[in-house]
C-alpha positions in Angstrom: 50.7 163.3 -195.7 53.9 165.3 -195.6 54.1 169.0 -195.8 56.5 169.2 -198.7 55.8 171.5 -201.6 55.3 168.4 -203.8 52.5 167.2 -201.5 50.8 170.6 -201.7 51.0 170.6 -205.4 49.4 167.2 -205.4 46.1 168.8 -204.2 45.2 169.9 -207.7 47.3 167.7 -209.9 50.2 168.7 -212.2 48.9 171.5 -214.4 51.4 172.4 -217.0 52.9 175.9 -216.8 53.5 178.0 -219.9 56.0 180.8 -220.4 54.5 184.3 -219.9 54.9 187.8 -221.3 54.5 190.9 -219.1 54.2 194.4 -220.4 54.4 197.5 -218.2 53.7 200.3 -217.7 50.8 200.6 -220.0 49.5 204.1 -219.4 45.8 204.9 -219.4 44.9 208.6 -219.3 42.8 209.4 -216.2 42.5 213.2 -215.8 39.8 213.0 -213.1 42.1 210.9 -211.0 44.8 213.5 -210.9 47.4 211.4 -212.7 47.5 208.6 -215.3 46.8 205.0 -214.4 49.8 202.7 -214.9 48.9 199.1 -215.7 50.8 195.8 -216.1 49.4 192.9 -218.2 50.8 189.4 -217.9 49.6 186.5 -220.2 50.8 183.1 -221.4 52.5 183.1 -224.7 50.2 180.5 -226.1 46.5 179.6 -225.8 43.2 181.2 -226.8 40.0 182.1 -225.0 42.0 183.2 -222.0 40.0 184.3 -218.9 40.9 187.6 -217.3 41.8 188.4 -213.7 41.9 191.9 -212.4 44.2 192.0 -209.4 44.2 194.8 -206.8 47.3 195.2 -204.7 47.4 195.8 -200.9 47.8 199.2 -199.4 51.1 200.8 -200.5 52.1 198.2 -203.1 52.1 198.6 -206.9 51.8 196.8 -210.3 55.0 194.9 -209.6 53.8 193.2 -206.5 52.3 189.8 -205.9 54.3 188.0 -208.5 54.0 184.6 -206.7 50.3 184.7 -207.5 50.0 186.8 -210.7 52.8 185.1 -212.5 51.5 181.7 -211.4 48.0 182.4 -212.7 49.3 183.8 -216.0 51.5 180.8 -216.5 48.4 178.6 -216.1 46.2 180.2 -218.6 45.0 183.6 -217.4 45.5 187.2 -218.5 46.3 189.0 -215.3 45.9 192.8 -215.1 47.5 194.9 -212.3 47.3 198.6 -211.7 49.3 201.0 -209.4 46.6 202.6 -207.2 46.9 206.0 -205.7 47.7 204.7 -202.2 50.9 203.1 -203.6 54.3 204.2 -202.1 55.3 205.0 -205.7 52.6 207.7 -205.9 53.4 209.0 -202.4 50.4 211.2 -201.8 51.0 214.0 -199.4 49.4 213.6 -195.9 46.9 216.3 -196.6 46.0 215.3 -200.2 42.2 215.7 -200.6 42.0 212.4 -202.5 43.0 210.3 -199.5 39.5 209.8 -198.0 38.3 208.5 -201.3 41.1 206.1 -202.0 38.7 203.1 -201.7 36.4 204.6 -204.4 39.3 205.6 -206.7 40.6 202.0 -206.6 37.2 200.8 -207.9 37.2 203.4 -210.6 40.7 202.2 -211.6 39.4 198.7 -212.1 36.4 199.9 -214.1 38.7 202.0 -216.3 40.8 198.8 -217.0 37.6 197.0 -218.1 36.6 199.9 -220.3 40.1 200.0 -221.9 40.7 196.3 -222.5 41.2 197.1 -226.2 44.1 199.4 -225.4 45.7 196.8 -223.0 45.3 194.0 -225.5 46.9 196.0 -228.3 49.9 196.9 -226.0 50.9 193.2 -225.4 52.6 191.5 -228.4 50.8 188.4 -229.5 47.7 188.9 -227.2 45.3 190.2 -229.9 42.2 188.1 -230.1 43.1 185.7 -227.3 41.3 187.2 -224.3 37.8 185.9 -223.3 36.0 189.0 -222.1 33.0 187.0 -221.1 35.0 185.5 -218.2 36.4 188.0 -215.8 37.3 187.7 -212.1 38.5 190.3 -209.6 41.1 189.4 -207.0 43.0 191.3 -204.4 44.9 191.2 -201.1 44.0 193.2 -198.0 42.8 196.6 -199.2 42.8 195.1 -202.7 40.5 192.3 -201.5 38.0 195.0 -200.5 38.4 196.6 -203.9 37.6 193.3 -205.6 34.7 192.8 -203.3 33.1 196.1 -204.2 33.1 195.1 -207.8 31.3 191.9 -206.7 28.6 193.7 -204.7 30.1 194.8 -201.3 28.6 198.1 -200.2 30.8 200.7 -198.5 29.3 203.7 -196.8 31.1 206.7 -198.2 32.6 208.6 -195.3 31.9 211.9 -197.1 28.2 211.4 -198.1 27.0 208.7 -195.7 25.6 206.8 -198.7 26.4 203.2 -199.6 26.3 203.2 -203.4 26.2 200.0 -205.5 29.5 200.1 -207.4 29.4 196.5 -208.5 30.2 195.7 -212.2 28.3 193.0 -214.1 31.4 192.3 -216.2 33.0 190.7 -213.2 31.5 187.4 -212.3 33.7 185.9 -209.6 36.4 186.9 -207.1 39.3 185.8 -204.9 39.5 187.8 -201.6 42.8 187.4 -199.8 43.2 188.6 -196.2 40.3 191.0 -196.7 38.7 193.3 -194.1 35.6 192.3 -192.3 32.9 194.4 -190.7 33.7 197.8 -189.1 31.8 199.4 -186.3 33.1 199.0 -182.7 35.6 196.4 -183.7 37.8 198.9 -185.4 40.7 200.4 -183.4 40.7 204.2 -182.9 43.5 204.5 -185.5 41.5 202.6 -188.1 38.3 204.5 -187.5 40.1 207.8 -187.9 42.6 207.1 -190.7 40.8 204.4 -192.7 37.2 205.7 -192.7 36.0 203.4 -195.5 36.3 200.5 -193.0 33.7 202.0 -190.6 30.6 200.7 -192.2 30.4 197.9 -194.8 27.6 195.7 -195.9 28.2 192.2 -197.1 24.6 191.3 -197.7 24.8 192.3 -201.4 28.0 190.4 -202.0 26.2 187.7 -204.0 28.7 186.9 -206.7 30.7 183.7 -206.2 34.0 184.2 -204.3 36.8 182.4 -202.6 37.9 184.0 -199.3 41.4 183.2 -198.1 42.3 183.9 -194.5 45.3 183.1 -192.2 44.4 181.8 -188.8 47.3 183.8 -187.3 46.4 187.1 -189.1 46.4 189.6 -186.2 45.8 193.0 -187.6 46.3 196.3 -185.7 43.1 197.8 -187.2 40.6 195.5 -185.4 40.0 193.9 -182.1 38.4 190.8 -183.7 41.7 188.9 -184.3 42.2 186.5 -187.2 38.4 185.9 -187.4 38.0 189.4 -188.9 39.3 188.3 -192.3 36.9 185.4 -192.4 33.9 187.7 -192.2 33.6 188.3 -196.0 32.7 184.6 -196.0 30.6 184.5 -192.9 28.4 187.5 -193.5 27.9 187.4 -197.3 25.4 185.1 -199.0 26.5 181.9 -200.7 28.0 180.9 -203.2 31.2 181.3 -201.2 34.2 179.2 -200.1 36.7 179.8 -197.4 40.3 178.6 -197.4 41.8 178.9 -193.9 45.6 178.8 -194.1 47.1 177.3 -191.0 49.8 179.4 -189.5 49.2 182.1 -192.1 49.7 185.7 -191.1 48.6 188.7 -193.2 50.9 187.9 -196.2 49.9 184.2 -196.2 53.5 182.9 -196.3 54.8 185.5 -198.8 52.3 186.2 -201.6 53.2 189.9 -201.9 56.5 189.2 -203.7 59.5 187.0 -204.0 61.7 187.5 -201.0 59.4 190.3 -199.8 61.0 191.9 -196.7 57.6 192.6 -195.1 56.7 188.9 -194.9 56.5 187.9 -191.3 55.5 184.2 -191.9 57.7 183.3 -194.8 56.8 179.7 -195.9 57.0 178.5 -199.5 54.6 175.6 -198.8 52.0 178.1 -197.6 52.4 180.1 -200.7 52.1 177.0 -202.8 48.9 176.1 -201.1 47.4 179.5 -201.9 48.7 179.3 -205.5 47.1 175.9 -206.1 43.8 176.5 -204.4 43.2 180.0 -206.0 44.1 178.6 -209.4 41.7 175.7 -209.0 39.0 178.1 -207.9 39.5 180.5 -210.8 39.4 177.7 -213.3 36.2 176.5 -211.7 34.4 179.8 -211.2 35.2 181.0 -214.7 34.2 177.8 -216.4 37.5 176.5 -217.5 37.5 173.2 -215.7 36.2 172.1 -212.3 38.2 168.9 -211.7 41.0 170.6 -209.9 38.6 172.5 -207.6 36.8 169.3 -206.8 40.1 167.7 -205.9 41.1 170.7 -203.7 37.8 170.4 -201.9 38.3 166.7 -201.2 41.9 167.2 -200.1 41.2 170.1 -197.7 37.8 169.0 -196.4 38.7 169.0 -192.7 41.6 169.7 -190.3 42.8 166.1 -190.5 42.9 166.0 -194.3 45.8 168.3 -194.9 48.4 169.9 -192.6 48.4 173.3 -194.3 44.8 174.4 -194.5 41.1 173.7 -194.6 38.6 174.5 -197.3 34.8 174.8 -196.7 32.0 176.1 -198.8 28.4 177.2 -198.4 
């Protein structure tokens, strides 16, 4: 098999794309947060019973990030909702802002506010009224955003202020996609991470029981851990099934460039790698939210082992 973008697309077949509409910023009042929550909603211009994906950006990004994924999902039948979280460079919190140690918890609250205000978001997007299927909701995210999505699915984080690992999961979210997401903390964290990212110190994957696809690059060396690329596979390794793991060959932290078109921070730019992540995540979302499982079955067959496909491997438990 060649490594052309056409060959990658062939993993899941030729699913037709639909033009999309995106509306931003939709402003949700959030007085306890210290400032309003700004949200972007993207959706196909046609179709009904559209499943919903809540997408949480990585540290420092915003509601305009990750278009290679969010636009792709929207063009293939999903309503995609993105927020600008308080760690965004657009917000630019001061170094001594008292909200900083709780950024991980505020992100989860942002996602729950979105779920509470779906009526507001629906009304703000022309032509979307009555077309969302609120029974089918997934959470997805990259890096820090992957951890945000995982908490909604059952991941327990020990609060660095209280020492308590609360259950912050939300039953409205039934599946997830965790891209380049942090593993376990403890002695594997670097001193910088232990001091400046305290929410990474102690996490518990044993309650992460909801179905999820974990996506990890086999060249993702992060400065916050001594575990190497294996660290971002740990949400798969240490959580109960039903889970799947897509290992992206040659993938670094941005998995070929998922954070944006022509994103300057991408160190492993590769359109074929991005196409692989697009195709497999779409197939998984369609499967996990009950749209159709045929493309997921095809992806599993095409990526069953190292010899099957030059770009990645897909396994499940």
